[in-house]
C-alpha positions as CSV (number, residue, x, y, z in Angstrom):
1,M,152.8,16.2,70.7
2,L,154.7,17.2,73.8
3,P,152.6,17.3,77.0
4,Y,154.0,20.6,78.4
5,Q,155.6,23.8,76.5
6,L,158.7,25.9,77.3
7,I,157.4,29.3,78.6
8,G,160.5,31.0,79.8
9,G,164.0,30.0,80.3
10,G,167.5,31.7,80.0
11,S,170.8,32.2,82.3
12,F,172.0,35.3,84.3
13,T,174.6,36.0,86.8
14,S,173.5,36.4,90.6
15,S,174.2,39.9,92.2
16,A,177.5,40.5,93.9
17,S,175.9,41.3,97.5
18,V,172.4,39.6,97.4
19,A,171.8,36.1,96.6
20,R,168.3,36.4,94.9
21,Q,166.9,36.7,91.3
22,V,163.5,37.8,89.8
23,V,162.6,36.6,86.3
24,Q,159.6,37.0,84.1
25,V,157.6,34.2,82.3
26,S,154.4,34.4,80.0
27,D,152.2,32.4,82.2
28,R,151.7,30.7,85.2
29,P,154.7,28.0,85.3
30,D,153.8,24.5,86.5
31,F,157.4,23.3,86.5
32,I,160.7,25.2,87.1
33,W,164.4,24.0,87.1
34,V,167.3,25.7,87.9
35,R,171.1,24.9,88.2
36,N,174.3,26.7,89.2
37,R,176.4,26.5,85.9
38,T,179.8,28.2,88.1
39,A,179.5,25.8,91.1
40,W,178.5,22.8,89.1
41,G,181.7,20.1,89.7
42,D,183.7,22.5,91.2
43,D,184.0,20.3,94.6
44,A,183.4,23.1,96.6
45,A,180.6,23.1,99.2
46,E,177.6,24.6,97.8
47,T,174.1,24.8,98.6
48,S,171.3,24.0,96.0
49,V,173.7,24.0,92.8
50,E,170.1,22.5,91.3
51,S,166.6,23.3,92.3
52,W,163.1,22.8,91.1
53,W,159.7,23.5,92.0
54,R,156.6,22.2,90.5
55,Y,152.8,23.3,90.8
56,G,150.9,22.0,93.6
57,M,153.8,22.9,95.9
58,A,153.8,25.7,98.6
59,Q,155.1,29.3,98.1
60,D,158.6,29.7,98.8
61,A,159.0,26.2,99.1
62,A,161.6,24.0,96.7
63,Q,163.6,20.8,96.2
64,T,167.3,21.1,95.7
65,T,170.6,19.4,95.1
66,D,173.4,20.0,97.3
67,Q,177.1,19.5,96.7
68,A,179.8,18.5,99.4
69,D,183.1,20.0,99.9
70,T,185.9,18.6,98.5
71,T,184.1,15.6,97.0
72,G,181.2,16.7,95.2
73,I,179.3,14.4,96.1
74,L,175.3,15.7,95.9
75,S,172.5,15.3,98.4
76,S,169.3,16.1,98.4
77,E,167.1,18.4,100.5
78,A,163.6,20.0,100.8
79,V,163.0,23.9,102.1
80,S,160.5,25.3,102.8
81,D,161.3,28.9,102.7
82,N,163.6,31.3,100.4
83,G,162.5,29.3,97.7
84,F,160.4,29.7,94.6
85,R,158.1,32.0,94.9
86,V,155.4,32.2,91.8
87,Y,152.6,34.7,91.2
88,S,150.9,37.1,88.9
89,T,151.7,40.9,89.7
90,A,147.9,41.6,88.8
91,N,146.3,39.0,91.2
92,P,149.4,38.6,94.0
93,P,149.4,36.2,96.9
94,Q,148.2,37.7,100.4
95,Y,150.4,37.7,103.1
96,A,149.2,37.9,107.1
97,A,150.6,41.0,108.8
98,L,153.7,40.1,111.6
99,A,154.2,41.8,114.6
100,T,157.4,43.8,115.8
101,S,158.8,43.0,118.7
102,G,161.3,44.0,121.4
103,T,162.8,47.6,120.1
104,D,160.3,47.4,117.1
105,I,161.2,50.1,114.8
106,T,164.6,52.1,115.7
107,T,165.5,55.5,115.0
108,A,168.6,54.9,113.1
109,N,170.1,55.2,109.6
110,P,168.9,52.8,108.0
111,A,166.0,51.8,110.4
112,I,165.6,48.3,111.6
113,A,162.3,46.4,112.7
114,T,163.0,44.0,115.1
115,M,160.4,41.0,114.5
116,A,160.4,37.4,116.4
117,D,158.7,35.9,113.1
118,T,160.1,37.3,109.9
119,G,157.9,34.7,107.8
120,S,158.6,34.7,104.0
121,I,160.4,38.3,104.0
122,Q,163.5,38.2,102.0
123,V,165.9,41.2,100.9
124,G,164.5,43.2,98.0
125,D,160.8,42.5,98.7
126,V,158.5,45.2,99.6
127,V,156.6,45.5,103.2
128,R,153.9,47.9,104.7
129,V,154.3,49.3,108.2
130,T,151.0,49.6,109.9
131,D,150.3,50.4,113.6
132,S,153.5,51.9,114.4
133,T,153.0,53.3,117.7
134,A,155.2,56.3,118.8
135,M,156.4,56.5,115.0
136,L,153.0,57.2,113.4
137,Q,154.2,59.2,110.6
138,I,155.4,56.3,108.8
139,A,152.2,54.2,109.4
140,G,150.9,52.8,105.9
141,Y,154.0,53.5,104.1
142,E,155.9,50.9,101.9
143,F,159.5,50.0,102.4
144,E,161.8,48.0,100.4
145,V,164.0,45.3,102.4
146,T,167.7,45.9,102.4
147,A,168.6,43.2,105.0
148,V,167.1,40.0,106.8
149,S,168.2,38.3,109.9
150,A,165.8,35.6,110.2
151,N,163.3,35.6,112.8
152,T,165.5,38.5,114.3
153,N,165.0,42.0,112.4
154,I,164.7,43.5,108.9
155,T,166.4,46.4,107.6
156,L,163.8,49.4,105.9
157,N,164.8,51.1,103.2
158,L,164.7,54.5,105.5
159,D,166.8,57.0,107.4
160,S,164.5,57.5,110.3
161,S,167.9,59.1,112.6
162,G,165.8,62.3,112.7
163,F,162.6,60.8,114.0
164,G,161.8,61.5,117.6
165,A,161.3,58.2,118.8
166,V,161.2,54.4,118.3
167,A,158.4,52.4,117.5
168,T,157.0,50.9,120.3
169,A,154.8,48.7,118.3
170,G,153.7,47.7,115.0
171,N,152.9,45.4,112.1
172,I,154.7,44.3,109.5
173,Q,153.2,42.9,105.9
174,L,154.7,41.8,102.9
175,I,153.3,42.8,99.9
176,V,153.7,42.4,95.9
177,P,153.1,45.9,94.3
178,G,151.2,46.0,90.9
179,K,152.7,47.5,88.0
180,F,149.7,49.4,86.5
181,Y,149.3,53.0,86.0
182,P,149.7,54.9,88.0
183,R,152.8,54.0,90.1
184,W,153.3,56.6,92.4
185,R,156.1,56.4,95.0
186,Y,156.3,57.5,98.7
187,I,158.9,60.2,99.5
188,V,161.3,59.6,102.3
189,P,164.2,60.4,104.3
190,L,167.3,58.3,102.9
191,S,171.1,58.6,103.9
192,G,172.3,61.8,102.6
193,N,168.9,63.2,101.5
194,V,166.1,64.5,103.6
195,G,163.4,63.5,101.3
196,I,163.4,66.5,98.7
197,T,166.6,68.5,98.7
198,Q,166.6,72.4,98.6
199,A,168.8,73.0,95.0
200,A,168.5,74.5,91.5
201,Q,167.6,70.9,90.5
202,C,166.0,69.1,93.4
203,V,167.1,65.4,94.2
204,V,163.8,63.1,95.6
205,A,164.4,59.9,97.5
206,F,161.9,57.3,97.6
207,S,161.2,54.3,99.9
208,V,161.0,51.7,97.0
209,A,162.8,51.3,93.9
210,H,161.2,53.5,91.5
211,D,160.4,53.1,87.4
212,F,160.6,57.1,86.4
213,S,162.6,57.6,83.5
214,V,164.4,60.6,82.1
215,G,162.4,62.7,80.3
216,E,159.1,61.5,82.1
217,Y,156.8,64.3,83.7
218,V,156.1,63.9,87.3
219,S,153.9,65.8,90.0
220,F,154.4,66.3,93.8
221,R,151.3,66.2,96.5
222,V,153.6,67.3,99.6
223,P,151.1,68.3,102.2
224,T,151.9,71.2,104.8
225,Q,153.3,69.0,107.6
226,F,156.1,68.3,105.2
227,G,157.2,71.6,105.2
228,M,157.8,72.4,101.9
229,K,154.4,73.2,100.8
230,E,155.7,75.1,97.8
231,I,156.2,71.9,95.7
232,N,152.7,70.9,96.1
233,N,151.1,70.0,93.0
234,K,154.0,71.3,90.9
235,K,155.0,69.6,87.5
236,G,158.6,69.0,86.9
237,I,160.8,66.9,84.1
238,V,162.8,63.9,85.3
239,Q,166.5,64.6,84.5
240,S,168.5,61.7,85.8
241,V,167.9,59.0,88.1
242,T,169.2,56.4,90.4
243,T,167.6,53.4,91.7
244,Y,165.9,55.3,94.6
245,T,166.2,59.0,94.0
246,I,165.3,60.9,91.1
247,T,166.5,64.9,89.8
248,V,163.8,67.0,88.7
249,D,163.9,70.6,87.0
250,I,162.6,72.5,89.9
251,D,164.3,74.9,91.9
252,T,163.5,74.3,95.5
253,S,166.6,76.2,96.5
254,G,164.1,79.0,98.0
255,F,161.3,76.7,99.4
256,T,160.9,75.7,103.0
257,A,163.0,73.0,103.7
258,F,161.6,69.4,103.6
259,S,161.3,67.5,106.9
260,F,159.3,64.5,107.9
261,P,156.5,65.4,110.8
262,A,156.7,64.5,114.0
263,S,154.8,61.3,115.0
264,G,152.6,63.6,117.6
265,I,151.1,65.7,114.4
266,T,149.7,62.7,112.7
267,S,147.5,61.7,116.0
268,S,146.0,65.0,116.2
269,D,146.1,66.7,112.7
270,P,146.3,63.5,110.3
271,F,147.8,64.1,107.0
272,S,148.2,62.0,103.7
273,P,151.9,61.0,102.7
274,A,154.0,62.8,100.7
275,V,154.5,61.3,97.2
276,V,155.2,61.6,93.2
277,V,153.0,60.5,90.6
278,P,153.4,60.2,86.8
279,A,151.7,63.1,85.1
280,G,153.0,63.0,81.5
281,S,155.7,62.1,79.1
282,G,157.9,64.8,77.1
283,P,160.9,64.4,75.1
284,T,164.0,62.9,76.2
285,P,166.0,65.5,77.2
286,N,169.2,66.0,74.6
287,G,167.9,62.8,72.7
288,N,169.3,62.5,69.2
289,P,167.5,61.8,67.4
290,P,164.6,62.9,69.7
291,G,162.3,60.8,71.4
292,V,159.4,60.5,74.0
293,S,159.9,57.7,76.8
294,V,157.2,56.2,78.3
295,Q,158.3,53.6,80.9
296,P,156.1,51.2,83.3
297,A,154.8,53.8,85.6
298,F,152.2,54.5,82.4
299,D,152.1,51.1,80.6
300,N,150.1,48.2,82.1
301,R,153.3,45.8,83.0
302,N,151.9,43.2,85.3
303,E,153.4,39.9,84.6
304,W,154.0,36.6,85.9
305,Q,157.2,36.2,88.1
306,I,159.4,33.8,89.6
307,I,161.5,34.9,92.6
308,M,164.3,32.6,93.5
309,G,165.3,33.4,97.2
310,S,168.4,32.6,99.1
311,N,168.0,28.7,99.0
312,I,168.1,28.9,95.5
313,I,170.7,31.3,95.1
314,T,173.3,30.5,96.9
315,S,176.3,32.0,95.5
316,T,177.1,35.7,94.3
317,S,178.2,36.4,91.0
318,A,178.1,32.8,89.7
319,V,175.8,32.0,86.4
320,Y,173.0,30.2,86.8
321,D,170.9,28.5,83.8
322,W,166.8,28.1,84.1
323,V,164.2,27.2,82.4
324,A,159.9,26.8,83.3
325,F,157.5,24.8,81.9
326,K,153.7,24.7,81.3
327,Y,151.8,21.3,81.4
328,D,148.8,21.0,78.7
329,S,147.4,19.0,81.4
330,F,147.8,18.2,84.9
331,N,146.8,15.3,87.0
332,G,147.8,14.7,90.4
333,N,148.5,17.0,93.6
């Protein structure tokens, strides 16, 4: 009988733009191994042609094998950040809030948060903004991180160019969103979209990638401070989706324009954020045969995840092989 069992494995092609990968396994892994199949032995300079992590190592750490240019000679390295992050989304690790600094959070498209310490934040992570002085309208909101300059700044999935003032202080906390119903999403302005468009079929933009699906019913919670009060509590059917938007069969062309409130309103007239929540499931439009779509917004999709950071996935558009093992017993540290 083997002293371990294979709980996950396979291969994937890394993104063409972002060196990071998320894979799912059935249980907490005790040992993870990854190899860059594309770069292995090609004699090109490459960090982490092979990487591994074992139970007992810190989150975001890894041990790697690097490959030298022209010679293909291998060398070893230990990294303490942007390595492997392992957790269950049902019980994720808790991260300390990190302070913004300098220009703090800009009024720009996209918004940039200046930070002397970016901690373990990576591209694709979700962060929560708190104590955003002079930009109180986003306090408590969660945003996907679209770019990171280590210990300098992070870029948020937000168009804050229409806001009245930059944030003069604030805290940024890395969080791991759960995957249990209801998975609602914050409505925010993104490039080319004010949050909710005025159209025969409105387009709604979110700060974090959503998992709403075509044919799903959604409902709106939009306080009066956001202008488009007519859509509050209305329910519609999702017609199409992109990573950060959904198109809904609600005619908002005659509604008041959606507009994020000014920061001063939040201190004198507190309000709840504008959000979209799952509200049911109907037949998929134009389905043949007819079907009913119930996606993760309504299901418990909590899982064990392995996040491979930029010190593991060092090549874009490269094929990687990976395996994860669970020990039957573990003796050691």
